C-alpha positions as a Markdown table, in Angstrom:
| # | Residue | x | y | z |
|---|---|---|---|---|
| 1 | Met | -181.6 | -46.3 | -164.2 |
| 2 | Ser | -180.7 | -49.9 | -162.8 |
| 3 | Gly | -176.3 | -49.0 | -163.3 |
| 4 | Thr | -176.9 | -46.3 | -161.7 |
| 5 | Gly | -178.1 | -48.0 | -158.5 |
| 6 | Arg | -175.1 | -49.9 | -158.9 |
| 7 | Tyr | -172.4 | -47.0 | -159.2 |
| 8 | Ser | -174.3 | -45.0 | -156.5 |
| 9 | Arg | -173.5 | -48.3 | -154.0 |
| 10 | Ala | -170.6 | -48.3 | -155.6 |
| 11 | Glu | -169.5 | -44.6 | -154.7 |
| 12 | Gln | -171.2 | -44.9 | -151.7 |
| 13 | Ala | -168.9 | -48.5 | -150.5 |
| 14 | Arg | -165.9 | -46.1 | -151.5 |
| 15 | Gln | -167.6 | -43.0 | -149.5 |
| 16 | Ala | -167.5 | -45.8 | -146.2 |
| 17 | Val | -164.3 | -46.4 | -146.9 |
| 18 | Thr | -162.6 | -43.2 | -147.3 |
| 19 | Ala | -164.5 | -42.1 | -144.3 |
| 20 | Met | -163.1 | -44.6 | -142.6 |
| 21 | Met | -159.4 | -44.2 | -144.2 |
| 22 | Ala | -160.0 | -40.2 | -142.6 |
| 23 | Cys | -160.9 | -42.0 | -139.4 |
| 24 | Val | -158.0 | -43.8 | -138.7 |
| 25 | Gly | -155.6 | -41.2 | -140.0 |
| 26 | Ala | -157.4 | -38.8 | -137.1 |
| 27 | Leu | -156.8 | -41.3 | -134.5 |
| 28 | Val | -153.2 | -41.4 | -135.5 |
| 29 | Leu | -152.6 | -38.0 | -135.5 |
| 30 | Ser | -154.2 | -37.8 | -132.4 |
| 31 | Ala | -151.9 | -40.4 | -130.6 |
| 32 | Val | -148.8 | -38.9 | -132.5 |
| 33 | Ser | -150.1 | -35.2 | -131.2 |
| 34 | Ala | -151.0 | -37.0 | -127.2 |
| 35 | Ala | -147.3 | -37.6 | -127.5 |
| 36 | Gln | -144.7 | -35.2 | -126.6 |
| 37 | Thr | -140.9 | -35.4 | -125.4 |
| 38 | Leu | -139.9 | -32.9 | -122.5 |
| 39 | Glu | -136.2 | -31.9 | -122.3 |
| 40 | Gly | -135.5 | -31.0 | -118.6 |
| 41 | Phe | -132.5 | -31.5 | -116.3 |
| 42 | Val | -132.2 | -33.5 | -113.5 |
| 43 | Glu | -132.1 | -32.1 | -110.2 |
| 44 | Pro | -131.3 | -33.2 | -106.4 |
| 45 | Tyr | -134.8 | -33.8 | -104.9 |
| 46 | Gln | -134.2 | -31.8 | -101.7 |
| 47 | Glu | -131.7 | -28.9 | -101.5 |
| 48 | Ile | -131.3 | -27.0 | -98.3 |
| 49 | Glu | -128.7 | -24.3 | -97.6 |
| 50 | Ile | -126.9 | -24.7 | -94.1 |
| 51 | Ala | -126.7 | -21.0 | -93.1 |
| 52 | Ala | -125.1 | -19.0 | -90.0 |
| 53 | Pro | -128.4 | -17.4 | -87.8 |
| 54 | Glu | -125.7 | -15.0 | -86.7 |
| 55 | Pro | -122.4 | -13.0 | -87.6 |
| 56 | Gly | -119.4 | -15.1 | -86.2 |
| 57 | Val | -116.8 | -17.1 | -87.0 |
| 58 | Val | -116.2 | -20.3 | -87.7 |
| 59 | Asp | -114.2 | -22.7 | -85.3 |
| 60 | Val | -115.1 | -26.4 | -86.4 |
| 61 | Leu | -116.5 | -27.2 | -89.7 |
| 62 | Asp | -116.8 | -31.2 | -89.3 |
| 63 | Val | -118.0 | -32.5 | -93.0 |
| 64 | Lys | -116.0 | -31.5 | -96.0 |
| 65 | Glu | -118.0 | -31.6 | -99.8 |
| 66 | Gly | -119.2 | -35.1 | -101.3 |
| 67 | Gln | -119.5 | -36.5 | -98.0 |
| 68 | Lys | -122.7 | -38.3 | -96.6 |
| 69 | Val | -124.6 | -36.5 | -93.5 |
| 70 | Gln | -127.3 | -37.8 | -91.9 |
| 71 | Ala | -130.3 | -35.5 | -90.1 |
| 72 | Gly | -129.2 | -34.4 | -86.5 |
| 73 | Gln | -125.9 | -34.6 | -87.9 |
| 74 | Val | -123.5 | -31.6 | -86.0 |
| 75 | Leu | -121.8 | -30.1 | -89.7 |
| 76 | Ala | -120.4 | -26.6 | -88.2 |
| 77 | Leu | -119.5 | -24.2 | -84.9 |
| 78 | Leu | -119.2 | -21.4 | -84.7 |
| 79 | Asp | -117.1 | -19.6 | -81.9 |
| 80 | Asn | -118.7 | -20.5 | -78.7 |
| 81 | Arg | -115.5 | -19.8 | -76.4 |
| 82 | Leu | -116.8 | -16.7 | -74.7 |
| 83 | Leu | -120.5 | -18.5 | -74.6 |
| 84 | Lys | -118.9 | -21.8 | -72.9 |
| 85 | Ala | -117.4 | -19.0 | -70.2 |
| 86 | Ala | -120.8 | -18.1 | -68.9 |
| 87 | Leu | -122.2 | -21.3 | -69.6 |
| 88 | Ala | -119.4 | -22.3 | -66.7 |
| 89 | Val | -120.1 | -19.5 | -64.3 |
| 90 | Ala | -124.0 | -19.9 | -64.8 |
| 91 | Glu | -123.4 | -23.6 | -63.6 |
| 92 | Ala | -122.1 | -23.0 | -60.5 |
| 93 | Arg | -124.5 | -20.5 | -59.7 |
| 94 | Lys | -127.1 | -23.0 | -60.6 |
| 95 | Ala | -125.3 | -26.1 | -58.7 |
| 96 | Ser | -124.8 | -23.4 | -55.8 |
| 97 | Thr | -127.3 | -24.2 | -52.6 |
| 98 | Gly | -125.4 | -22.2 | -49.5 |
| 99 | Gly | -127.8 | -19.1 | -50.1 |
| 100 | Thr | -131.1 | -21.7 | -50.0 |
| 101 | Asp | -129.8 | -24.0 | -47.3 |
| 102 | Ala | -129.1 | -20.6 | -45.2 |
| 103 | Ala | -132.4 | -19.5 | -46.0 |
| 104 | Arg | -134.3 | -22.2 | -45.1 |
| 105 | Ala | -132.4 | -22.6 | -41.6 |
| 106 | Asp | -132.9 | -19.1 | -40.8 |
| 107 | Trp | -137.2 | -19.9 | -41.7 |
| 108 | Lys | -137.4 | -23.1 | -39.6 |
| 109 | Arg | -135.2 | -21.2 | -36.4 |
| 110 | Lys | -138.0 | -18.6 | -36.4 |
| 111 | Lys | -140.6 | -21.1 | -37.4 |
| 112 | Ala | -140.2 | -23.0 | -34.4 |
| 113 | Leu | -139.4 | -20.1 | -32.5 |
| 114 | Val | -143.3 | -18.4 | -33.3 |
| 115 | Glu | -144.8 | -21.5 | -32.4 |
| 116 | Arg | -143.2 | -21.6 | -29.0 |
| 117 | Leu | -143.9 | -18.4 | -28.0 |
| 118 | Glu | -147.7 | -18.8 | -29.3 |
| 119 | Ala | -147.6 | -22.2 | -26.6 |
| 120 | Leu | -146.4 | -20.1 | -24.0 |
| 121 | Gln | -148.6 | -16.7 | -25.2 |
| 122 | Ala | -152.1 | -19.5 | -24.8 |
| 123 | Ser | -150.5 | -20.2 | -20.9 |
| 124 | Gly | -149.8 | -17.1 | -19.8 |
| 125 | Ser | -146.0 | -17.2 | -20.1 |
| 126 | Ala | -145.3 | -14.9 | -23.5 |
| 127 | Arg | -146.0 | -11.1 | -24.2 |
| 128 | Ala | -148.0 | -10.3 | -27.4 |
| 129 | Glu | -145.5 | -8.1 | -28.1 |
| 130 | Glu | -143.0 | -11.1 | -28.1 |
| 131 | Val | -144.8 | -13.2 | -30.7 |
| 132 | Glu | -145.8 | -10.1 | -33.3 |
| 133 | Ala | -141.6 | -9.6 | -33.4 |
| 134 | Ala | -141.1 | -13.2 | -33.8 |
| 135 | Arg | -144.1 | -13.6 | -36.2 |
| 136 | Ala | -142.8 | -10.3 | -38.2 |
| 137 | Asp | -139.0 | -12.2 | -38.2 |
| 138 | Tyr | -140.8 | -15.6 | -39.6 |
| 139 | Glu | -143.1 | -13.7 | -42.1 |
| 140 | Ile | -138.9 | -11.5 | -43.4 |
| 141 | Ala | -137.4 | -15.1 | -43.3 |
| 142 | Ser | -140.2 | -16.8 | -45.1 |
| 143 | Ala | -140.0 | -14.2 | -48.2 |
| 144 | Gln | -135.8 | -14.2 | -47.8 |
| 145 | Leu | -136.6 | -18.0 | -48.6 |
| 146 | Lys | -139.3 | -17.4 | -52.0 |
| 147 | Ser | -136.4 | -15.0 | -53.2 |
| 148 | Ala | -133.2 | -17.7 | -52.5 |
| 149 | Arg | -135.1 | -20.2 | -54.2 |
| 150 | Glu | -136.2 | -17.8 | -57.1 |
| 151 | Arg | -132.3 | -16.9 | -57.7 |
| 152 | Lys | -132.2 | -20.6 | -58.2 |
| 153 | His | -134.6 | -21.2 | -60.6 |
| 154 | Ile | -133.4 | -18.0 | -62.6 |
| 155 | Ser | -130.1 | -19.4 | -62.2 |
| 156 | Glu | -131.2 | -22.9 | -63.8 |
| 157 | Leu | -133.1 | -20.7 | -66.9 |
| 158 | Glu | -129.4 | -18.7 | -67.3 |
| 159 | Tyr | -127.3 | -21.5 | -67.8 |
| 160 | Ala | -130.6 | -22.9 | -70.3 |
| 161 | Arg | -130.6 | -20.1 | -71.7 |
| 162 | Ile | -126.7 | -20.0 | -72.6 |
| 163 | Gln | -126.7 | -23.9 | -73.5 |
| 164 | Ala | -129.9 | -22.2 | -76.3 |
| 165 | Gln | -127.7 | -19.8 | -77.1 |
| 166 | Ile | -124.1 | -22.4 | -78.4 |
| 167 | Glu | -126.8 | -24.6 | -79.6 |
| 168 | His | -128.2 | -21.7 | -81.9 |
| 169 | Arg | -124.3 | -21.3 | -83.6 |
| 170 | Thr | -124.5 | -25.7 | -84.2 |
| 171 | Leu | -125.4 | -26.0 | -87.6 |
| 172 | Arg | -126.6 | -29.2 | -88.2 |
| 173 | Ser | -128.2 | -31.3 | -91.0 |
| 174 | Arg | -131.8 | -30.8 | -91.4 |
| 175 | Ile | -131.9 | -33.7 | -94.0 |
| 176 | Asp | -130.1 | -37.0 | -94.9 |
| 177 | Gly | -127.8 | -36.4 | -98.2 |
| 178 | Ile | -124.4 | -34.8 | -99.3 |
| 179 | Val | -122.6 | -32.1 | -98.7 |
| 180 | Thr | -122.3 | -31.1 | -102.4 |
| 181 | Glu | -120.8 | -27.2 | -101.7 |
| 182 | Val | -118.3 | -25.4 | -99.0 |
| 183 | Tyr | -118.9 | -21.7 | -98.7 |
| 184 | Lys | -116.7 | -21.2 | -95.5 |
| 185 | Asp | -113.4 | -22.2 | -94.2 |
| 186 | Pro | -112.5 | -22.3 | -90.1 |
| 187 | Gly | -111.5 | -19.1 | -89.5 |
| 188 | Glu | -113.5 | -17.6 | -91.7 |
| 189 | Leu | -116.5 | -14.6 | -90.8 |
| 190 | Val | -120.3 | -14.9 | -91.1 |
| 191 | Thr | -122.3 | -12.3 | -91.7 |
| 192 | Met | -126.1 | -11.8 | -91.8 |
| 193 | Ala | -125.0 | -10.7 | -95.3 |
| 194 | Ala | -123.3 | -14.3 | -96.2 |
| 195 | Pro | -124.6 | -16.2 | -93.8 |
| 196 | Arg | -124.4 | -19.7 | -95.9 |
| 197 | Val | -121.7 | -22.5 | -94.7 |
| 198 | Leu | -122.6 | -24.8 | -97.0 |
| 199 | Arg | -125.0 | -27.0 | -99.1 |
| 200 | Ile | -126.7 | -30.4 | -98.5 |
| 201 | Ser | -128.0 | -32.6 | -101.5 |
| 202 | Arg | -130.4 | -35.4 | -100.7 |
| 203 | Leu | -129.4 | -37.3 | -104.5 |
| 204 | Asp | -131.3 | -40.7 | -102.5 |
| 205 | Lys | -134.6 | -39.4 | -105.6 |
| 206 | Leu | -133.7 | -36.6 | -108.4 |
| 207 | Arg | -136.9 | -34.8 | -109.8 |
| 208 | Ile | -137.4 | -33.3 | -113.0 |
| 209 | Val | -139.4 | -29.7 | -113.1 |
| 210 | Ala | -141.2 | -29.4 | -116.8 |
| 211 | His | -143.8 | -27.1 | -117.4 |
| 212 | Val | -146.0 | -29.4 | -119.4 |
| 213 | Val | -148.4 | -27.9 | -121.9 |
| 214 | Thr | -152.3 | -27.5 | -120.5 |
| 215 | Ser | -153.1 | -29.7 | -123.4 |
| 216 | Thr | -150.8 | -32.4 | -122.7 |
| 217 | Val | -151.1 | -32.4 | -118.7 |
| 218 | Asp | -154.1 | -34.2 | -118.8 |
| 219 | Leu | -152.0 | -37.2 | -119.6 |
| 220 | Val | -151.2 | -37.8 | -116.9 |
| 221 | Ser | -152.0 | -38.0 | -113.3 |
| 222 | Val | -150.1 | -38.1 | -110.2 |
| 223 | Gly | -148.4 | -41.7 | -110.0 |
| 224 | Ser | -148.7 | -42.3 | -113.1 |
| 225 | Ala | -145.3 | -43.6 | -114.9 |
| 226 | Val | -143.2 | -42.4 | -117.5 |
| 227 | Pro | -140.3 | -43.7 | -119.0 |
| 228 | Val | -136.8 | -41.3 | -119.3 |
| 229 | Lys | -134.0 | -41.1 | -121.4 |
| 230 | Leu | -130.6 | -40.0 | -120.0 |
| 231 | Pro | -128.5 | -39.4 | -123.5 |
| 232 | Glu | -125.2 | -37.8 | -121.6 |
| 233 | Ser | -125.1 | -41.9 | -119.6 |
| 234 | Gly | -127.2 | -43.4 | -122.4 |
| 235 | Leu | -129.7 | -44.6 | -119.3 |
| 236 | Glu | -133.2 | -45.7 | -119.4 |
| 237 | Val | -135.0 | -45.3 | -116.8 |
| 238 | Thr | -138.7 | -44.7 | -115.4 |
| 239 | Ala | -139.4 | -41.2 | -113.6 |
| 240 | His | -143.3 | -41.9 | -111.3 |
| 241 | Val | -145.3 | -38.0 | -111.7 |
| 242 | Glu | -144.8 | -36.7 | -107.7 |
| 243 | Tyr | -147.2 | -33.4 | -108.2 |
| 244 | Ile | -149.4 | -31.6 | -110.9 |
| 245 | Ala | -149.8 | -28.0 | -110.1 |
| 246 | Pro | -153.2 | -27.0 | -109.9 |
| 247 | Val | -152.9 | -23.5 | -110.9 |
| 248 | Ala | -151.6 | -23.4 | -115.0 |
| 249 | Asp | -149.0 | -20.6 | -115.7 |
| 250 | Pro | -151.4 | -18.1 | -118.1 |
| 251 | Lys | -148.7 | -16.4 | -119.4 |
| 252 | Ser | -147.0 | -19.9 | -120.6 |
| 253 | Gly | -149.6 | -22.0 | -120.8 |
| 254 | Thr | -148.3 | -24.7 | -119.5 |
| 255 | Val | -148.8 | -26.9 | -115.7 |
| 256 | Val | -145.5 | -27.5 | -113.9 |
| 257 | Val | -145.4 | -31.1 | -112.6 |
| 258 | Trp | -142.9 | -32.7 | -111.2 |
| 259 | Phe | -141.4 | -36.6 | -112.1 |
| 260 | Val | -139.4 | -38.1 | -109.7 |
| 261 | Leu | -136.2 | -40.7 | -109.8 |
| 262 | Asp | -135.5 | -43.5 | -107.7 |
| 263 | Asn | -131.6 | -43.2 | -107.2 |
| 264 | Glu | -131.0 | -45.6 | -104.1 |
| 265 | Ser | -128.1 | -47.1 | -106.6 |
| 266 | Asn | -126.6 | -43.1 | -106.7 |
| 267 | Arg | -126.3 | -44.5 | -110.4 |
| 268 | Ile | -128.0 | -41.3 | -111.9 |
| 269 | Arg | -126.2 | -37.8 | -112.0 |
| 270 | Ser | -128.0 | -34.9 | -110.9 |
| 271 | Gly | -127.4 | -31.9 | -113.2 |
| 272 | Gln | -127.5 | -34.3 | -117.0 |
| 273 | Arg | -130.4 | -33.4 | -119.5 |
| 274 | Ala | -133.1 | -35.5 | -119.5 |
| 275 | Ala | -136.1 | -36.3 | -122.1 |
| 276 | Val | -139.6 | -37.0 | -120.4 |
| 277 | Gln | -141.6 | -38.9 | -123.0 |
| 278 | Ile | -145.3 | -38.8 | -122.5 |
| 279 | Gln | -147.5 | -40.8 | -124.9 |
| 280 | Asp | -150.5 | -41.7 | -125.7 |
| 281 | Tyr | -150.6 | -45.0 | -123.8 |
| 282 | Val | -149.9 | -43.0 | -120.2 |
| 283 | Leu | -153.1 | -42.1 | -120.7 |
| 284 | Gly | -154.3 | -45.6 | -120.5 |
| 285 | Ser | -152.3 | -46.8 | -116.9 |
| 286 | Arg | -154.1 | -43.6 | -115.1 |
């Protein structure tokens, strides 16, 4: 009976060790399953297509492929010769003061006449008919002065409108970046069907867009640092999670995640393959 008891205790110890090893094995399997390599491609952090807002002929192209540009920099101009001619006419009209000056002078003269006749009428030296006629002429002169001022204002607005049209046909960069493709050369026609003139890419930061399975996406959070291997260049760098989509794709069961790489030194070339290592220790760094 005592032997049976000793055997029972030994068996219990063996079972306890077996259970412990099973737990350790489960943890190892869990850690292995938590690690995942995501394959993707490095792409520009931002790309914009510079397109003409209306049909026209490219008159000037101030940049070339590979050139760095800054936000607000003029990249290209559509042909503006007709608009510039109209702007010169509008500028002359805007600068003209003859009509307003003449209307103001006439208004002052008739105003003074009314005041003089009203004073004479008070002393009995002017007839009522003369005063009424002078007042009517004064009202007409006031209306003519107002009309002259309105025409002056309209000419100023016309000048500003043509300036805006010229600016509308001036293509500027929206971001700091590099010209990565030129679609049109000077003299080529831009149409509404094919409005693109060039492309600007932001390369001081790069991103990797990955589709992460929902069981793995909880291992990372915005700001998490993850290692990235670039096999084509042999580089190993660190990326940071910038964006995690709030909604999963029901068809694939994945979540879009943006991994962002710093590229101030321009040592990473966009377009190469990348392997993002999501590992179990990332969970502990959250």
